[in-house]
Biopython code that builds the backbone (N, CA, C, O; Angstrom):
import numpy as np
from Bio.PDB.StructureBuilder import StructureBuilder

atoms = [
    (1, "MET", "N", (58.726, 80.337, 85.270)),
    (1, "MET", "CA", (58.874, 79.392, 86.252)),
    (1, "MET", "C", (58.443, 77.884, 86.057)),
    (1, "MET", "O", (58.393, 77.059, 86.970)),
    (2, "ALA", "N", (58.160, 77.663, 84.819)),
    (2, "ALA", "CA", (57.713, 76.190, 84.330)),
    (2, "ALA", "C", (58.982, 75.244, 84.616)),
    (2, "ALA", "O", (60.135, 75.636, 84.437)),
    (3, "ASP", "N", (58.697, 74.139, 85.014)),
    (3, "ASP", "CA", (59.593, 73.042, 85.358)),
    (3, "ASP", "C", (60.496, 73.506, 86.461)),
    (3, "ASP", "O", (61.532, 72.857, 86.607)),
    (4, "ALA", "N", (60.290, 74.458, 87.215)),
    (4, "ALA", "CA", (61.060, 74.776, 88.438)),
    (4, "ALA", "C", (60.484, 74.352, 89.663)),
    (4, "ALA", "O", (59.260, 74.246, 89.750)),
    (5, "THR", "N", (61.197, 74.108, 90.576)),
    (5, "THR", "CA", (60.667, 73.612, 92.073)),
    (5, "THR", "C", (60.495, 74.885, 92.795)),
    (5, "THR", "O", (61.405, 75.699, 92.948)),
    (6, "CYS", "N", (59.278, 75.025, 93.239)),
    (6, "CYS", "CA", (58.972, 76.219, 93.897)),
    (6, "CYS", "C", (58.336, 75.978, 95.157)),
    (6, "CYS", "O", (57.707, 74.926, 95.272)),
    (7, "CYS", "N", (58.399, 76.863, 96.231)),
    (7, "CYS", "CA", (57.796, 76.857, 97.620)),
    (7, "CYS", "C", (57.330, 78.412, 97.702)),
    (7, "CYS", "O", (57.923, 79.377, 97.220)),
    (8, "THR", "N", (56.191, 78.405, 98.389)),
    (8, "THR", "CA", (55.806, 79.698, 98.822)),
    (8, "THR", "C", (55.716, 79.815, 100.361)),
    (8, "THR", "O", (55.255, 78.897, 101.039)),
    (9, "ILE", "N", (56.181, 80.998, 100.903)),
    (9, "ILE", "CA", (56.058, 81.200, 102.367)),
    (9, "ILE", "C", (55.626, 82.482, 102.711)),
    (9, "ILE", "O", (56.169, 83.446, 102.172)),
    (10, "PRO", "N", (54.518, 82.678, 103.723)),
    (10, "PRO", "CA", (54.093, 83.966, 103.848)),
    (10, "PRO", "C", (55.252, 84.835, 104.453)),
    (10, "PRO", "O", (55.964, 84.444, 105.377)),
    (11, "LEU", "N", (55.379, 86.176, 103.775)),
    (11, "LEU", "CA", (56.358, 87.124, 104.243)),
    (11, "LEU", "C", (56.230, 87.316, 105.704)),
    (11, "LEU", "O", (57.325, 87.371, 106.265)),
    (12, "ALA", "N", (55.271, 87.424, 106.425)),
    (12, "ALA", "CA", (55.179, 87.626, 107.866)),
    (12, "ALA", "C", (55.877, 86.709, 108.628)),
    (12, "ALA", "O", (56.218, 87.006, 109.773)),
    (13, "GLU", "N", (56.153, 85.549, 108.107)),
    (13, "GLU", "CA", (56.988, 84.396, 108.968)),
    (13, "GLU", "C", (58.356, 84.686, 109.323)),
    (13, "GLU", "O", (58.935, 84.090, 110.231)),
    (14, "ILE", "N", (58.968, 85.740, 108.506)),
    (14, "ILE", "CA", (60.391, 86.018, 108.540)),
    (14, "ILE", "C", (60.638, 87.421, 108.806)),
    (14, "ILE", "O", (60.395, 88.193, 107.878)),
    (15, "ALA", "N", (61.102, 87.931, 109.963)),
    (15, "ALA", "CA", (61.376, 89.208, 110.222)),
    (15, "ALA", "C", (62.873, 89.598, 109.802)),
    (15, "ALA", "O", (63.718, 88.749, 109.519)),
    (16, "GLU", "N", (63.075, 90.806, 109.796)),
    (16, "GLU", "CA", (64.307, 91.354, 109.385)),
    (16, "GLU", "C", (65.207, 90.751, 110.492)),
    (16, "GLU", "O", (64.929, 90.596, 111.681)),
    (17, "GLY", "N", (66.651, 90.367, 109.655)),
    (17, "GLY", "CA", (67.606, 89.688, 110.461)),
    (17, "GLY", "C", (67.401, 88.484, 110.945)),
    (17, "GLY", "O", (68.068, 88.074, 111.895)),
    (18, "GLN", "N", (66.411, 87.720, 110.336)),
    (18, "GLN", "CA", (66.190, 86.444, 110.859)),
    (18, "GLN", "C", (66.317, 85.523, 109.578)),
    (18, "GLN", "O", (66.281, 86.004, 108.445)),
    (19, "MET", "N", (66.467, 84.198, 109.821)),
    (19, "MET", "CA", (66.636, 83.095, 108.949)),
    (19, "MET", "C", (65.418, 81.998, 109.185)),
    (19, "MET", "O", (64.976, 81.803, 110.317)),
    (20, "LEU", "N", (64.990, 81.405, 108.199)),
    (20, "LEU", "CA", (64.167, 80.328, 108.321)),
    (20, "LEU", "C", (64.669, 78.992, 107.252)),
    (20, "LEU", "O", (65.442, 79.231, 106.325)),
    (21, "VAL", "N", (64.326, 78.085, 107.413)),
    (21, "VAL", "CA", (64.424, 76.775, 106.632)),
    (21, "VAL", "C", (63.395, 76.244, 106.299)),
    (21, "VAL", "O", (62.439, 76.083, 107.058)),
    (22, "ARG", "N", (63.455, 75.783, 104.738)),
    (22, "ARG", "CA", (62.370, 75.049, 104.232)),
    (22, "ARG", "C", (63.055, 73.944, 103.409)),
    (22, "ARG", "O", (64.165, 74.085, 102.896)),
    (23, "THR", "N", (62.241, 72.743, 103.317)),
    (23, "THR", "CA", (63.020, 71.635, 102.424)),
    (23, "THR", "C", (62.245, 71.836, 101.258)),
    (23, "THR", "O", (61.028, 72.001, 101.342)),
    (24, "ILE", "N", (62.908, 71.837, 100.066)),
    (24, "ILE", "CA", (62.300, 71.986, 98.840)),
    (24, "ILE", "C", (62.677, 70.959, 97.964)),
    (24, "ILE", "O", (63.856, 71.028, 97.615)),
    (25, "ASN", "N", (61.987, 69.967, 97.476)),
    (25, "ASN", "CA", (62.342, 68.889, 96.608)),
    (25, "ASN", "C", (63.696, 68.373, 97.380)),
    (25, "ASN", "O", (64.762, 68.546, 96.788)),
    (26, "GLY", "N", (63.708, 67.804, 98.555)),
    (26, "GLY", "CA", (64.674, 67.239, 99.269)),
    (26, "GLY", "C", (65.779, 68.135, 99.695)),
    (26, "GLY", "O", (66.574, 67.702, 100.529)),
    (27, "ARG", "N", (65.918, 69.299, 99.231)),
    (27, "ARG", "CA", (66.991, 70.302, 99.581)),
    (27, "ARG", "C", (66.749, 71.194, 100.792)),
    (27, "ARG", "O", (65.701, 71.839, 100.810)),
    (28, "GLU", "N", (67.610, 71.300, 101.809)),
    (28, "GLU", "CA", (67.417, 72.293, 102.850)),
    (28, "GLU", "C", (67.907, 73.655, 102.308)),
    (28, "GLU", "O", (69.041, 73.885, 101.888)),
    (29, "ILE", "N", (66.839, 74.550, 102.388)),
    (29, "ILE", "CA", (67.175, 75.894, 101.776)),
    (29, "ILE", "C", (67.060, 76.901, 103.138)),
    (29, "ILE", "O", (66.211, 76.706, 104.009)),
    (30, "VAL", "N", (67.942, 77.892, 103.182)),
    (30, "VAL", "CA", (67.803, 78.894, 104.216)),
    (30, "VAL", "C", (67.421, 80.207, 103.584)),
    (30, "VAL", "O", (67.973, 80.678, 102.590)),
    (31, "ILE", "N", (66.374, 80.781, 104.285)),
    (31, "ILE", "CA", (65.767, 81.978, 103.678)),
    (31, "ILE", "C", (66.350, 83.125, 104.664)),
    (31, "ILE", "O", (66.106, 83.114, 105.870)),
    (32, "CYS", "N", (67.082, 84.038, 104.085)),
    (32, "CYS", "CA", (67.644, 84.994, 105.139)),
    (32, "CYS", "C", (66.905, 86.501, 104.649)),
    (32, "CYS", "O", (66.888, 86.884, 103.480)),
    (33, "ARG", "N", (66.385, 87.156, 105.663)),
    (33, "ARG", "CA", (66.118, 88.455, 105.205)),
    (33, "ARG", "C", (66.756, 89.354, 106.163)),
    (33, "ARG", "O", (66.727, 89.284, 107.391)),
    (34, "THR", "N", (67.344, 90.223, 105.402)),
    (34, "THR", "CA", (68.282, 91.652, 105.637)),
    (34, "THR", "C", (67.559, 92.786, 105.382)),
    (34, "THR", "O", (66.521, 92.753, 104.721)),
    (35, "ARG", "N", (68.060, 93.876, 105.892)),
    (35, "ARG", "CA", (67.466, 95.239, 105.440)),
    (35, "ARG", "C", (67.784, 95.462, 104.005)),
    (35, "ARG", "O", (67.308, 96.496, 103.536)),
    (36, "HIS", "N", (68.553, 94.642, 103.132)),
    (36, "HIS", "CA", (68.762, 94.671, 101.966)),
    (36, "HIS", "C", (67.973, 93.976, 101.109)),
    (36, "HIS", "O", (67.975, 94.196, 99.898)),
    (37, "GLY", "N", (67.236, 93.079, 101.685)),
    (37, "GLY", "CA", (66.454, 92.073, 100.865)),
    (37, "GLY", "C", (66.246, 90.764, 101.356)),
    (37, "GLY", "O", (66.660, 90.459, 102.474)),
    (38, "ILE", "N", (65.571, 89.857, 100.546)),
    (38, "ILE", "CA", (65.310, 88.539, 101.145)),
    (38, "ILE", "C", (66.176, 87.657, 100.118)),
    (38, "ILE", "O", (66.312, 87.960, 98.933)),
    (39, "TYR", "N", (66.752, 86.510, 100.735)),
    (39, "TYR", "CA", (67.651, 85.794, 99.808)),
    (39, "TYR", "C", (67.434, 84.141, 100.329)),
    (39, "TYR", "O", (67.222, 83.786, 101.489)),
    (40, "ALA", "N", (67.544, 83.326, 99.211)),
    (40, "ALA", "CA", (67.442, 81.966, 99.376)),
    (40, "ALA", "C", (68.964, 81.145, 99.071)),
    (40, "ALA", "O", (69.536, 81.360, 98.002)),
    (41, "LEU", "N", (69.370, 80.499, 99.766)),
    (41, "LEU", "CA", (70.699, 79.617, 99.621)),
    (41, "LEU", "C", (70.492, 78.152, 100.032)),
    (41, "LEU", "O", (69.560, 77.720, 100.711)),
    (42, "ASP", "N", (71.589, 77.412, 99.471)),
    (42, "ASP", "CA", (71.570, 75.992, 100.061)),
    (42, "ASP", "C", (71.866, 76.311, 101.683)),
    (42, "ASP", "O", (72.493, 77.325, 101.990)),
    (43, "ASN", "N", (71.371, 75.372, 102.701)),
    (43, "ASN", "CA", (71.460, 75.603, 103.857)),
    (43, "ASN", "C", (72.721, 74.779, 104.525)),
    (43, "ASN", "O", (72.944, 74.648, 105.728)),
    (44, "ILE", "N", (73.428, 74.297, 103.504)),
    (44, "ILE", "CA", (74.637, 73.265, 103.815)),
    (44, "ILE", "C", (76.057, 74.080, 103.569)),
    (44, "ILE", "O", (76.327, 74.476, 102.435)),
    (45, "CYS", "N", (76.836, 74.282, 104.536)),
    (45, "CYS", "CA", (78.088, 74.867, 104.427)),
    (45, "CYS", "C", (78.983, 74.184, 103.188)),
    (45, "CYS", "O", (78.888, 72.963, 103.064)),
    (46, "THR", "N", (79.657, 74.759, 102.470)),
    (46, "THR", "CA", (80.360, 74.292, 101.455)),
    (46, "THR", "C", (81.832, 73.524, 101.977)),
    (46, "THR", "O", (82.499, 72.630, 101.455)),
    (47, "HIS", "N", (81.979, 74.173, 103.035)),
    (47, "HIS", "CA", (83.393, 73.765, 103.627)),
    (47, "HIS", "C", (83.191, 72.177, 104.422)),
    (47, "HIS", "O", (83.776, 71.118, 104.195)),
    (48, "ALA", "N", (82.320, 72.449, 105.239)),
    (48, "ALA", "CA", (81.944, 71.053, 106.062)),
    (48, "ALA", "C", (80.427, 71.043, 106.317)),
    (48, "ALA", "O", (79.747, 72.058, 106.470)),
    (49, "TYR", "N", (80.002, 69.846, 106.342)),
    (49, "TYR", "CA", (78.503, 69.558, 106.575)),
    (49, "TYR", "C", (77.981, 70.104, 107.768)),
    (49, "TYR", "O", (77.909, 69.420, 108.789)),
    (50, "ALA", "N", (77.617, 71.266, 107.725)),
    (50, "ALA", "CA", (76.941, 72.247, 108.868)),
    (50, "ALA", "C", (75.908, 72.710, 108.406)),
    (50, "ALA", "O", (75.978, 73.033, 107.221)),
    (51, "ARG", "N", (74.534, 72.932, 109.140)),
    (51, "ARG", "CA", (73.538, 73.658, 108.712)),
    (51, "ARG", "C", (73.850, 75.060, 109.038)),
    (51, "ARG", "O", (74.163, 75.364, 110.190)),
    (52, "LEU", "N", (73.778, 76.006, 108.015)),
    (52, "LEU", "CA", (74.060, 77.366, 108.093)),
    (52, "LEU", "C", (72.985, 78.105, 109.033)),
    (52, "LEU", "O", (73.327, 79.038, 109.759)),
    (53, "ASN", "N", (71.743, 77.658, 108.978)),
    (53, "ASN", "CA", (70.691, 78.283, 110.041)),
    (53, "ASN", "C", (70.934, 78.224, 111.600)),
    (53, "ASN", "O", (70.305, 78.844, 112.459)),
    (54, "GLU", "N", (72.026, 77.307, 111.787)),
    (54, "GLU", "CA", (72.351, 77.389, 113.251)),
    (54, "GLU", "C", (73.528, 78.123, 113.599)),
    (54, "GLU", "O", (74.068, 78.037, 114.702)),
    (55, "GLY", "N", (73.957, 78.903, 112.586)),
    (55, "GLY", "CA", (74.979, 79.978, 112.739)),
    (55, "GLY", "C", (74.474, 81.307, 112.859)),
    (55, "GLY", "O", (73.334, 81.420, 113.310)),
    (56, "ARG", "N", (75.101, 82.327, 112.545)),
    (56, "ARG", "CA", (74.660, 83.843, 112.608)),
    (56, "ARG", "C", (74.316, 84.412, 111.271)),
    (56, "ARG", "O", (74.772, 83.991, 110.208)),
    (57, "LEU", "N", (73.450, 85.430, 111.410)),
    (57, "LEU", "CA", (73.347, 86.335, 110.198)),
    (57, "LEU", "C", (73.535, 87.727, 110.563)),
    (57, "LEU", "O", (72.752, 88.358, 111.273)),
    (58, "ARG", "N", (74.607, 88.182, 110.049)),
    (58, "ARG", "CA", (75.164, 89.625, 110.425)),
    (58, "ARG", "C", (75.096, 90.505, 109.207)),
    (58, "ARG", "O", (75.958, 90.448, 108.331)),
    (59, "GLY", "N", (73.987, 91.382, 109.154)),
    (59, "GLY", "CA", (73.955, 91.992, 107.977)),
    (59, "GLY", "C", (73.722, 91.339, 106.792)),
    (59, "GLY", "O", (72.579, 90.884, 106.739)),
    (60, "THR", "N", (74.484, 91.104, 105.701)),
    (60, "THR", "CA", (74.357, 90.139, 104.658)),
    (60, "THR", "C", (75.462, 89.061, 104.727)),
    (60, "THR", "O", (75.627, 88.305, 103.770)),
    (61, "ARG", "N", (76.120, 88.985, 105.691)),
    (61, "ARG", "CA", (76.975, 87.914, 106.031)),
    (61, "ARG", "C", (76.386, 86.728, 106.918)),
    (61, "ARG", "O", (75.946, 86.937, 108.048)),
    (62, "LEU", "N", (76.408, 85.403, 106.295)),
    (62, "LEU", "CA", (75.850, 84.372, 106.930)),
    (62, "LEU", "C", (77.189, 83.637, 107.431)),
    (62, "LEU", "O", (78.132, 83.489, 106.654)),
    (63, "ILE", "N", (77.230, 83.216, 108.659)),
    (63, "ILE", "CA", (78.379, 82.718, 109.344)),
    (63, "ILE", "C", (78.121, 81.251, 109.897)),
    (63, "ILE", "O", (77.269, 81.078, 110.768)),
    (64, "CYS", "N", (78.847, 80.218, 109.395)),
    (64, "CYS", "CA", (78.811, 78.907, 109.485)),
    (64, "CYS", "C", (78.958, 78.517, 111.227)),
    (64, "CYS", "O", (79.794, 79.202, 111.817)),
    (65, "PRO", "N", (78.403, 77.746, 111.846)),
    (65, "PRO", "CA", (78.316, 77.434, 113.304)),
    (65, "PRO", "C", (79.588, 76.493, 113.576)),
    (65, "PRO", "O", (80.046, 76.271, 114.697)),
    (66, "LEU", "N", (80.035, 76.028, 112.495)),
    (66, "LEU", "CA", (81.202, 74.844, 112.720)),
    (66, "LEU", "C", (82.530, 75.570, 112.719)),
    (66, "LEU", "O", (83.137, 75.588, 113.790)),
    (67, "HIS", "N", (82.983, 76.078, 111.833)),
    (67, "HIS", "CA", (84.168, 76.660, 111.675)),
    (67, "HIS", "C", (84.410, 78.041, 111.447)),
    (67, "HIS", "O", (85.540, 78.505, 111.296)),
    (68, "GLY", "N", (83.242, 78.776, 111.417)),
    (68, "GLY", "CA", (83.173, 80.144, 111.242)),
    (68, "GLY", "C", (83.368, 80.771, 109.759)),
    (68, "GLY", "O", (83.579, 81.971, 109.581)),
    (69, "ALA", "N", (83.265, 79.748, 108.640)),
    (69, "ALA", "CA", (83.126, 80.371, 107.495)),
    (69, "ALA", "C", (82.051, 81.349, 107.207)),
    (69, "ALA", "O", (81.105, 81.356, 107.994)),
    (70, "SER", "N", (82.037, 82.154, 106.235)),
    (70, "SER", "CA", (81.085, 83.099, 106.011)),
    (70, "SER", "C", (80.797, 83.186, 104.590)),
    (70, "SER", "O", (81.629, 82.931, 103.719)),
    (71, "PHE", "N", (79.403, 83.611, 104.341)),
    (71, "PHE", "CA", (79.099, 83.782, 102.924)),
    (71, "PHE", "C", (78.261, 85.072, 102.743)),
    (71, "PHE", "O", (77.547, 85.504, 103.648)),
    (72, "ASP", "N", (78.389, 85.705, 101.456)),
    (72, "ASP", "CA", (77.489, 86.523, 101.189)),
    (72, "ASP", "C", (75.994, 86.117, 100.971)),
    (72, "ASP", "O", (75.869, 85.203, 100.156)),
    (73, "VAL", "N", (74.857, 86.579, 101.502)),
    (73, "VAL", "CA", (73.613, 85.957, 101.229)),
    (73, "VAL", "C", (73.056, 86.335, 99.932)),
    (73, "VAL", "O", (72.279, 85.600, 99.322)),
    (74, "ARG", "N", (73.497, 87.625, 99.448)),
    (74, "ARG", "CA", (73.137, 88.107, 98.163)),
    (74, "ARG", "C", (73.453, 87.082, 96.871)),
    (74, "ARG", "O", (72.627, 86.813, 95.999)),
    (75, "ASP", "N", (74.576, 86.661, 96.924)),
    (75, "ASP", "CA", (75.124, 85.725, 95.837)),
    (75, "ASP", "C", (75.745, 84.413, 96.295)),
    (75, "ASP", "O", (76.040, 83.611, 95.410)),
    (76, "GLY", "N", (75.967, 84.110, 97.488)),
    (76, "GLY", "CA", (76.406, 83.033, 97.971)),
    (76, "GLY", "C", (77.880, 82.653, 98.126)),
    (76, "GLY", "O", (78.349, 81.619, 98.602)),
    (77, "ARG", "N", (78.651, 83.968, 97.500)),
    (77, "ARG", "CA", (80.131, 83.846, 97.453)),
    (77, "ARG", "C", (80.903, 83.707, 98.911)),
    (77, "ARG", "O", (80.372, 84.225, 99.893)),
    (78, "PRO", "N", (81.904, 83.147, 99.019)),
    (78, "PRO", "CA", (82.591, 82.929, 100.338)),
    (78, "PRO", "C", (83.204, 84.169, 100.665)),
    (78, "PRO", "O", (83.789, 84.798, 99.783)),
    (79, "LEU", "N", (83.134, 84.618, 101.902)),
    (79, "LEU", "CA", (83.633, 85.883, 102.403)),
    (79, "LEU", "C", (84.887, 85.679, 103.380)),
    (79, "LEU", "O", (85.762, 86.518, 103.593)),
    (80, "GLY", "N", (84.803, 84.495, 103.885)),
    (80, "GLY", "CA", (85.968, 84.208, 104.911)),
    (80, "GLY", "C", (86.114, 82.702, 104.980)),
    (80, "GLY", "O", (85.227, 81.867, 104.800)),
    (81, "ALA", "N", (87.491, 82.487, 105.298)),
    (81, "ALA", "CA", (87.806, 81.030, 105.299)),
    (81, "ALA", "C", (87.170, 80.416, 106.605)),
    (81, "ALA", "O", (86.900, 81.133, 107.568)),
    (82, "PRO", "N", (86.954, 79.127, 106.597)),
    (82, "PRO", "CA", (87.746, 78.340, 105.598)),
    (82, "PRO", "C", (87.005, 77.867, 104.271)),
    (82, "PRO", "O", (87.516, 77.017, 103.541)),
    (83, "ALA", "N", (86.051, 78.326, 104.056)),
    (83, "ALA", "CA", (85.275, 78.150, 102.854)),
    (83, "ALA", "C", (85.749, 78.717, 101.410)),
    (83, "ALA", "O", (85.872, 79.933, 101.259)),
    (84, "THR", "N", (85.965, 77.973, 100.542)),
    (84, "THR", "CA", (86.194, 78.578, 99.389)),
    (84, "THR", "C", (85.396, 78.370, 98.299)),
    (84, "THR", "O", (85.698, 78.923, 97.242)),
    (85, "ARG", "N", (84.449, 77.683, 98.368)),
    (85, "ARG", "CA", (83.409, 77.386, 97.357)),
    (85, "ARG", "C", (82.112, 78.121, 97.666)),
    (85, "ARG", "O", (81.826, 78.198, 98.861)),
    (86, "PRO", "N", (81.245, 78.697, 96.750)),
    (86, "PRO", "CA", (80.196, 79.466, 96.968)),
    (86, "PRO", "C", (79.157, 78.456, 97.348)),
    (86, "PRO", "O", (79.331, 77.269, 97.071)),
    (87, "LEU", "N", (77.943, 78.929, 98.054)),
    (87, "LEU", "CA", (76.762, 78.387, 98.347)),
    (87, "LEU", "C", (75.884, 78.657, 96.815)),
    (87, "LEU", "O", (75.989, 79.635, 96.075)),
    (88, "THR", "N", (75.170, 77.667, 96.672)),
    (88, "THR", "CA", (73.996, 77.923, 95.534)),
    (88, "THR", "C", (73.072, 78.771, 95.983)),
    (88, "THR", "O", (72.378, 78.471, 96.954)),
    (89, "ALA", "N", (72.932, 80.025, 95.288)),
    (89, "ALA", "CA", (71.711, 81.006, 95.462)),
    (89, "ALA", "C", (70.693, 80.747, 94.607)),
    (89, "ALA", "O", (70.891, 80.491, 93.420)),
    (90, "HIS", "N", (69.526, 80.796, 95.150)),
    (90, "HIS", "CA", (68.227, 80.418, 94.276)),
    (90, "HIS", "C", (67.550, 81.718, 94.107)),
    (90, "HIS", "O", (67.808, 82.735, 94.751)),
    (91, "GLU", "N", (66.552, 81.575, 93.067)),
    (91, "GLU", "CA", (65.736, 82.716, 92.565)),
    (91, "GLU", "C", (64.559, 82.936, 93.671)),
    (91, "GLU", "O", (63.830, 81.992, 93.975)),
    (92, "LEU", "N", (64.422, 84.097, 94.200)),
    (92, "LEU", "CA", (63.378, 84.578, 95.014)),
    (92, "LEU", "C", (62.686, 85.546, 94.558)),
    (92, "LEU", "O", (63.185, 86.278, 93.704)),
    (93, "ARG", "N", (61.460, 85.749, 95.002)),
    (93, "ARG", "CA", (60.427, 86.937, 94.697)),
    (93, "ARG", "C", (59.481, 87.037, 95.575)),
    (93, "ARG", "O", (59.083, 85.960, 96.019)),
    (94, "VAL", "N", (58.941, 88.070, 96.010)),
    (94, "VAL", "CA", (57.903, 88.465, 96.729)),
    (94, "VAL", "C", (56.660, 88.881, 95.830)),
    (94, "VAL", "O", (56.658, 89.926, 95.179)),
    (95, "VAL", "N", (55.600, 87.979, 95.848)),
    (95, "VAL", "CA", (54.320, 88.223, 95.100)),
    (95, "VAL", "C", (53.200, 88.256, 96.148)),
    (95, "VAL", "O", (52.968, 87.181, 96.700)),
    (96, "ALA", "N", (52.485, 89.302, 96.501)),
    (96, "ALA", "CA", (51.291, 89.304, 97.165)),
    (96, "ALA", "C", (51.496, 88.975, 98.642)),
    (96, "ALA", "O", (50.658, 88.208, 99.117)),
    (97, "ASP", "N", (52.424, 89.400, 99.424)),
    (97, "ASP", "CA", (52.938, 89.051, 100.610)),
    (97, "ASP", "C", (53.226, 87.770, 100.815)),
    (97, "ASP", "O", (53.026, 87.349, 101.954)),
    (98, "ARG", "N", (53.743, 86.863, 99.822)),
    (98, "ARG", "CA", (54.357, 85.620, 99.851)),
    (98, "ARG", "C", (55.636, 85.445, 99.183)),
    (98, "ARG", "O", (55.772, 85.907, 98.049)),
    (99, "ILE", "N", (56.575, 84.839, 99.748)),
    (99, "ILE", "CA", (58.004, 84.904, 99.284)),
    (99, "ILE", "C", (57.690, 83.454, 98.577)),
    (99, "ILE", "O", (57.041, 82.533, 99.073)),
    (100, "GLU", "N", (58.335, 83.496, 97.259)),
    (100, "GLU", "CA", (58.374, 82.459, 96.169)),
    (100, "GLU", "C", (59.841, 82.044, 96.090)),
    (100, "GLU", "O", (60.702, 82.892, 95.857)),
    (101, "VAL", "N", (60.203, 80.521, 96.314)),
    (101, "VAL", "CA", (61.424, 80.395, 96.174)),
    (101, "VAL", "C", (61.548, 79.350, 94.997)),
    (101, "VAL", "O", (60.896, 78.308, 95.055)),
    (102, "ILE", "N", (62.245, 79.575, 94.101)),
    (102, "ILE", "CA", (62.279, 78.702, 92.891)),
    (102, "ILE", "C", (63.793, 78.360, 92.912)),
    (102, "ILE", "O", (64.646, 79.243, 92.817)),
    (103, "LEU", "N", (64.115, 76.946, 93.049)),
    (103, "LEU", "CA", (65.208, 76.374, 92.952)),
    (103, "LEU", "C", (65.898, 76.372, 91.562)),
    (103, "LEU", "O", (65.219, 76.300, 90.538)),
    (104, "ARG", "N", (67.206, 76.450, 91.534)),
    (104, "ARG", "CA", (67.902, 76.307, 90.200)),
    (104, "ARG", "C", (67.777, 74.935, 89.936)),
    (104, "ARG", "O", (67.945, 74.044, 90.769)),
    (105, "PRO", "N", (67.462, 74.778, 88.694)),
    (105, "PRO", "CA", (67.221, 73.513, 88.040)),
    (105, "PRO", "C", (68.694, 72.852, 88.058)),
    (105, "PRO", "O", (68.819, 71.677, 88.402)),
    (106, "ASP", "N", (69.730, 73.580, 87.705)),
    (106, "ASP", "CA", (71.173, 73.030, 87.360)),
    (106, "ASP", "C", (71.939, 72.834, 88.679)),
    (106, "ASP", "O", (73.123, 72.498, 88.680)),
    (107, "ALA", "N", (71.289, 73.034, 89.710)),
    (107, "ALA", "CA", (72.113, 72.838, 91.146)),
    (107, "ALA", "C", (72.112, 71.652, 91.516)),
    (107, "ALA", "O", (71.044, 71.048, 91.415)),
    (108, "SER", "N", (73.291, 70.942, 92.058)),
    (108, "SER", "CA", (73.425, 69.842, 92.570)),
    (108, "SER", "C", (73.138, 69.656, 94.199)),
    (108, "SER", "O", (73.370, 70.645, 94.893)),
    (109, "VAL", "N", (72.750, 68.705, 94.716)),
    (109, "VAL", "CA", (72.585, 68.608, 96.099)),
    (109, "VAL", "C", (73.840, 68.818, 96.783)),
    (109, "VAL", "O", (74.812, 68.158, 96.414)),
    (110, "PRO", "N", (73.956, 69.673, 97.759)),
    (110, "PRO", "CA", (75.221, 69.856, 98.506)),
    (110, "PRO", "C", (75.730, 68.415, 99.299)),
    (110, "PRO", "O", (74.936, 67.760, 99.974)),
    (111, "GLN", "N", (76.975, 68.072, 99.143)),
    (111, "GLN", "CA", (77.573, 66.969, 99.584)),
    (111, "GLN", "C", (78.489, 67.254, 100.540)),
    (111, "GLN", "O", (79.243, 68.157, 100.178)),
    (112, "PRO", "N", (78.754, 66.753, 101.819)),
    (112, "PRO", "CA", (79.922, 66.813, 102.746)),
    (112, "PRO", "C", (81.044, 66.383, 102.046)),
    (112, "PRO", "O", (81.145, 65.528, 101.166)),
    (113, "ARG", "N", (82.078, 67.286, 102.700)),
    (113, "ARG", "CA", (83.492, 67.034, 102.080)),
    (113, "ARG", "C", (84.276, 65.992, 103.111)),
    (113, "ARG", "O", (85.423, 65.622, 102.860)),
]
sb = StructureBuilder()
sb.init_structure("model")
sb.init_model(0)
sb.init_chain("A")
sb.init_seg("    ")
for serial, (resi, resn, name, xyz) in enumerate(atoms, 1):
    if name == "N":
        sb.init_residue(resn, " ", resi, " ")
    sb.init_atom(name, np.array(xyz, "f"), 0.0, 1.0, " ", f" {name:<3s}", serial, name[0])
structure = sb.get_structure()
């Protein structure tokens, strides 16, 4: 984890089926907890500049509130139009009832199209 930007969040802050947002090193990150696990992704839709936490989480599908684009929270890949570019997924682990989010150092800040 050296040279990585990290944020820790109490596990109790996010229930299954819920999302929360944290700003880490100037980036908005949405943390999604599903019955399959906990995932961290950039919070800005790759199709249009919209905050994904204002959309819906259905299972492992994160749906944008603006145009309905959807993404797989497990890896950020687009599942439905109009999005064609994946979200950046970040490393996450749970240690002693705390969620640790580690930003990918090679990830660029999302820009509106």
